[in-house]
MARLOMAR-722183 format. One line per 5 residues: number of its first residue (from 0); for each residue x, y, z of N, C-alpha, C. Coordinates in steps of 0.05 Angstrom, whole numbers, padded with zeros to 5 digits. Example, Ala and Ser with C-alpha at 12.3 -4.5 7.8 and 13.67 -1.06 7.14 Angstrom:
2
0> 00264/-00114/00156/00246/-00090/00156/00264/-00066/00156 | 00257/-00045/00142/00273/-00021/00143/00258/00001/00157
% end
This chain:
168
0> 00673/-00052/00313/00644/-00054/00311/00632/-00027/00306 | 00643/-00007/00319/00631/00020/00316/00635/00030/00287 | 00658/00023/00275/00662/00031/00247/00641/00018/00229 | 00636/-00007/00234/00616/-00022/00218/00589/-00008/00220 | 00580/-00003/00244/00554/00009/00248/00553/00037/00237
5> 00573/00053/00242/00572/00081/00234/00577/00086/00205 | 00591/00068/00191/00597/00073/00163/00584/00052/00145 | 00590/00027/00149/00581/00006/00131/00551/00002/00133 | 00540/00001/00157/00512/-00003/00161/00496/00021/00150 | 00507/00045/00152/00493/00069/00143/00494/00072/00112
10> 00513/00059/00100/00516/00062/00071/00492/00054/00055 | 00480/00030/00060/00456/00023/00044/00433/00043/00048 | 00430/00054/00072/00409/00074/00076/00413/00098/00057 | 00438/00107/00056/00443/00130/00039/00440/00124/00010 | 00450/00101/00001/00448/00093/-00027/00419/00089/-00035
15> 00404/00073/-00020/00376/00068/-00026/00361/00095/-00027 | 00366/00112/-00007/00353/00138/-00007/00359/00155/-00031 | 00385/00155/-00039/00393/00172/-00062/00380/00161/-00087 | 00379/00135/-00091/00367/00123/-00115/00337/00129/-00116 | 00324/00125/-00093/00295/00130/-00091/00289/00159/-00096
20> 00305/00177/-00085/00301/00206/-00090/00305/00213/-00120 | 00325/00201/-00133/00330/00206/-00161/00305/00199/-00178 | 00297/00173/-00175/00274/00164/-00191/00248/00178/-00183 | 00245/00183/-00157/00221/00196/-00148/00219/00225/-00158 | 00241/00239/-00157/00242/00267/-00166/00239/00268/-00196
25> 00250/00248/-00210/00246/00247/-00239/00217/00244/-00246 | 00203/00226/-00232/00174/00223/-00237/00159/00248/-00228 | 00167/00260/-00207/00154/00285/-00198/00157/00307/-00219 | 00181/00309/-00230/00185/00329/-00252/00168/00323/-00276 | 00168/00297/-00284/00152/00289/-00307/00123/00294/-00303
30> 00113/00288/-00278/00085/00293/-00272/00078/00322/-00275 | 00095/00340/-00264/00089/00368/-00266/00091/00379/-00294 | 00109/00367/-00309/00113/00375/-00337/00092/00364/-00356 | 00079/00342/-00348/00061/00328/-00366/00036/00345/-00373 | 00029/00364/-00358/00005/00380/-00364/00009/00397/-00389
35> 00034/00402/-00398/00039/00417/-00422/00048/00399/-00445 | 00049/00373/-00441/00057/00355/-00462/00036/00355/-00484 | 00044/00349/-00509/00024/00346/-00530/00007/00321/-00526 | -00017/00321/-00538/-00035/00298/-00535/-00038/00285/-00562 | -00045/00260/-00561/-00052/00244/-00584/-00078/00229/-00578
40> -00093/00224/-00599/-00117/00208/-00596/-00110/00179/-00591 | -00121/00168/-00570/-00115/00140/-00563/-00140/00124/-00560 | -00137/00097/-00559/-00159/00079/-00555/-00151/00059/-00533 | -00169/00054/-00514/-00164/00035/-00493/-00166/00007/-00504 | -00144/-00008/-00503/-00143/-00035/-00513/-00151/-00056/-00492
45> -00143/-00051/-00467/-00149/-00070/-00445/-00155/-00054/-00420 | -00175/-00063/-00405/-00183/-00049/-00381/-00193/-00071/-00361 | -00177/-00076/-00341/-00184/-00097/-00322/-00172/-00092/-00295 | -00183/-00105/-00275/-00171/-00105/-00248/-00155/-00130/-00245 | -00130/-00126/-00236/-00112/-00149/-00231/-00105/-00151/-00202
50> -00103/-00176/-00193/-00096/-00181/-00165/-00068/-00193/-00164 | -00050/-00181/-00150/-00022/-00191/-00147/-00018/-00200/-00119 | -00011/-00225/-00116/-00007/-00237/-00089/00023/-00239/-00084 | 00031/-00232/-00060/00059/-00234/-00052/00064/-00262/-00040 | 00089/-00267/-00032/00097/-00293/-00021/00083/-00300/00005
55> 00075/-00279/00020/00062/-00284/00046/00032/-00288/00043 | 00022/-00286/00019/-00007/-00290/00015/-00024/-00265/00013 | -00012/-00242/00021/-00026/-00217/00019/-00025/-00207/-00010 | -00043/-00190/-00017/-00042/-00181/-00045/-00053/-00153/-00048 | -00050/-00143/-00072/-00060/-00116/-00079/-00075/-00117/-00106
60> -00094/-00099/-00108/-00109/-00096/-00133/-00098/-00073/-00149 | -00094/-00077/-00175/-00084/-00057/-00193/-00103/-00054/-00217 | -00106/-00030/-00226/-00120/-00026/-00251/-00100/-00030/-00274 | -00106/-00048/-00292/-00089/-00053/-00315/-00103/-00040/-00339 | -00093/-00017/-00347/-00104/-00003/-00370/-00082/-00002/-00392
65> -00088/-00013/-00415/-00069/-00013/-00437/-00082/00004/-00459 | -00067/00021/-00472/-00078/00038/-00493/-00058/00041/-00515 | -00068/00047/-00539/-00051/00051/-00563/-00057/00079/-00573 | -00036/00092/-00584/-00039/00119/-00596/-00018/00122/-00618 | -00023/00141/-00635/-00005/00146/-00658/00007/00174/-00656
70> 00033/00175/-00660/00047/00201/-00661/00065/00200/-00686 | 00061/00219/-00704/00076/00221/-00729/00076/00195/-00744 | 00054/00182/-00746/00051/00157/-00761/00061/00132/-00748 | 00072/00134/-00724/00082/00111/-00709/00063/00105/-00686 | 00056/00079/-00684/00038/00070/-00662/00054/00064/-00637
75> 00045/00075/-00615/00057/00070/-00589/00036/00058/-00571 | 00045/00044/-00550/00028/00032/-00530/00036/00043/-00503 | 00017/00046/-00485/00023/00055/-00458/00005/00041/-00438 | 00013/00043/-00413/-00002/00031/-00391/-00003/00048/-00366 | 00009/00072/-00367/00010/00089/-00343/-00015/00106/-00343
80> -00029/00106/-00321/-00053/00122/-00318/-00045/00150/-00308 | -00029/00150/-00286/-00019/00175/-00275/00008/00169/-00262 | 00025/00189/-00259/00050/00185/-00246/00045/00179/-00216 | 00058/00158/-00206/00054/00151/-00178/00031/00132/-00174 | 00022/00118/-00195/00000/00099/-00191/00007/00079/-00170
85> -00013/00069/-00157/-00009/00050/-00135/-00031/00029/-00135 | -00025/00007/-00121/-00044/-00014/-00117/-00055/-00012/-00089 | -00077/-00026/-00084/-00089/-00025/-00057/-00100/-00052/-00050 | -00102/-00057/-00024/-00114/-00083/-00016/-00144/-00082/-00018 | -00155/-00059/-00025/-00184/-00055/-00030/-00188/-00052/-00060
90> -00205/-00068/-00072/-00207/-00067/-00102/-00223/-00042/-00112 | -00235/-00027/-00094/-00252/-00004/-00103/-00236/00017/-00119 | -00211/00022/-00111/-00195/00042/-00125/-00190/00033/-00154 | -00182/00008/-00157/-00176/-00003/-00184/-00202/-00004/-00200 | -00224/-00011/-00188/-00250/-00013/-00203/-00258/00015/-00213
95> -00254/00036/-00197/-00261/00063/-00205/-00245/00070/-00230 | -00220/00063/-00231/-00203/00070/-00254/-00213/00054/-00279 | -00218/00028/-00275/-00227/00011/-00297/-00254/00022/-00308 | -00272/00030/-00290/-00298/00041/-00299/-00294/00067/-00314 | -00274/00082/-00307/-00268/00108/-00321/-00257/00104/-00349
100> -00243/00081/-00353/-00230/00076/-00378/-00238/00048/-00389 | -00263/00046/-00400/-00272/00020/-00411/-00258/00014/-00437 | -00256/-00012/-00444/-00244/-00020/-00469/-00259/-00008/-00492 | -00243/00001/-00513/-00255/00013/-00537/-00259/00043/-00535 | -00256/00054/-00511/-00260/00083/-00506/-00238/00099/-00519
105> -00245/00122/-00532/-00225/00140/-00542/-00216/00158/-00519 | -00190/00162/-00518/-00178/00179/-00496/-00157/00197/-00507 | -00151/00218/-00493/-00128/00235/-00499/-00104/00225/-00484 | -00083/00220/-00498/-00058/00209/-00486/-00037/00232/-00486 | -00028/00239/-00463/-00007/00259/-00460/00020/00245/-00462
110> 00037/00255/-00480/00063/00241/-00484/00086/00261/-00484 | 00109/00252/-00476/00133/00268/-00476/00140/00275/-00505 | 00145/00301/-00510/00149/00309/-00538/00171/00294/-00553 | 00194/00289/-00541/00216/00276/-00555/00217/00246/-00549 | 00199/00236/-00532/00199/00208/-00526/00170/00199/-00520
115> 00154/00194/-00541/00126/00187/-00537/00121/00161/-00521 | 00142/00145/-00517/00139/00121/-00501/00133/00128/-00472 | 00140/00152/-00463/00134/00162/-00436/00107/00177/-00439 | 00086/00164/-00430/00059/00175/-00435/00042/00170/-00410 | 00020/00184/-00410/00002/00183/-00386/-00026/00192/-00395
120> -00046/00180/-00381/-00074/00188/-00387/-00083/00212/-00370 | -00073/00213/-00345/-00080/00235/-00327/-00055/00251/-00320 | -00051/00274/-00333/-00027/00289/-00328/-00029/00304/-00301 | -00006/00315/-00293/-00005/00331/-00269/00005/00316/-00245 | 00009/00331/-00224/00020/00320/-00199/-00003/00311/-00181
125> -00004/00285/-00175/-00024/00274/-00157/-00009/00269/-00130 | -00024/00266/-00109/-00012/00263/-00083/00007/00239/-00081 | 00001/00217/-00094/00017/00193/-00091/00044/00195/-00104 | 00048/00214/-00122/00075/00217/-00135/00096/00227/-00115 | 00088/00237/-00092/00106/00247/-00072/00117/00224/-00054
130> 00106/00201/-00055/00114/00179/-00037/00142/00170/-00040 | 00151/00165/-00065/00178/00155/-00070/00199/00175/-00063 | 00196/00201/-00071/00217/00220/-00063/00218/00224/-00032 | 00195/00223/-00019/00194/00225/00010/00208/00202/00023 | 00202/00178/00014/00215/00153/00024/00245/00156/00020
135> 00254/00164/-00004/00282/00168/-00009/00295/00188/00009 | 00282/00210/00014/00293/00231/00031/00296/00221/00060 | 00277/00206/00069/00278/00195/00097/00302/00176/00099 | 00305/00159/00080/00328/00140/00081/00354/00154/00077 | 00356/00173/00059/00381/00187/00054/00390/00203/00079
140> 00371/00217/00091/00377/00233/00115/00384/00215/00138 | 00370/00192/00141/00377/00173/00162/00405/00163/00159 | 00412/00155/00135/00439/00145/00130/00460/00166/00135 | 00455/00190/00126/00474/00213/00130/00477/00219/00160 | 00455/00219/00175/00458/00225/00203/00473/00203/00218
145> 00469/00178/00209/00485/00156/00221/00515/00159/00216 | 00522/00167/00192/00550/00171/00186/00562/00194/00202 | 00547/00215/00207/00557/00238/00221/00557/00234/00251 | 00535/00224/00262/00532/00224/00291/00540/00198/00305 | 00538/00175/00293/00545/00150/00306/00574/00149/00315
150> 00593/00159/00299/00621/00158/00308/00626/00176/00333 | 00609/00195/00337/00612/00213/00360/00601/00202/00386 | 00586/00181/00385/00575/00169/00409/00598/00159/00427 | 00595/00161/00453/00616/00151/00470/00618/00120/00468 | 00642/00111/00469/00647/00082/00468/00645/00070/00496
155> 00636/00045/00497/00635/00031/00522/00664/00024/00530 | 00669/00027/00556/00696/00020/00565/00698/-00010/00568 | 00720/-00020/00558/00724/-00049/00558/00737/-00059/00584 | 00751/-00041/00598/00764/-00050/00623/00748/-00038/00646 | 00747/-00052/00668/00733/-00043/00691/00752/-00027/00709
160> 00743/-00004/00718/00760/00012/00735/00758/00003/00764 | 00780/00002/00777/00781/-00004/00805/00778/00021/00822 | 00760/00021/00842/00757/00045/00858/00783/00051/00873 | 00788/00077/00875/00811/00086/00889/00805/00087/00919 | 00825/00086/00935/00822/00086/00965/00807/00110/00975
165> 00810/00133/00963/00797/00157/00972/00768/00159/00963 | 00759/00143/00942/00732/00145/00931/00711/00131/00948 | 00719/00113/00966/00699/00097/00981/00689/00111/01005
% end
């Protein structure tokens, strides 16, 4: 049982943490790099607040912003506002974004130089982009600590010791 807890149980923590750190750090790098990306003139095609309900009945509001832009004669579409976008159970955050980007509005679209499909309306590192790497780090460190320290914990004795005559 101790092997299971110390190795097998800890494995998903480490794997989930490593994957989350990879994708989170990639987004963090892209966010920091996006301020120097080239821009293209874009047009907001769709701007609305969407409500997504989960299986338990709770839900979150998201700003759905779709835009088109042209790079070297090729039309691209995007929907990322900023790296680390999030939904909220309060619609005010999504409404602020929708009000900022009304349909038909001309916008500057920042795009990755060699891959214009990776694009964003608001470049730079925002606070929310740190959430996924932090989540990944917590899980990775937790899994690693379980692998290292759980095997060192003292095991419960399975046999009961009988008191010796001199101990009483």
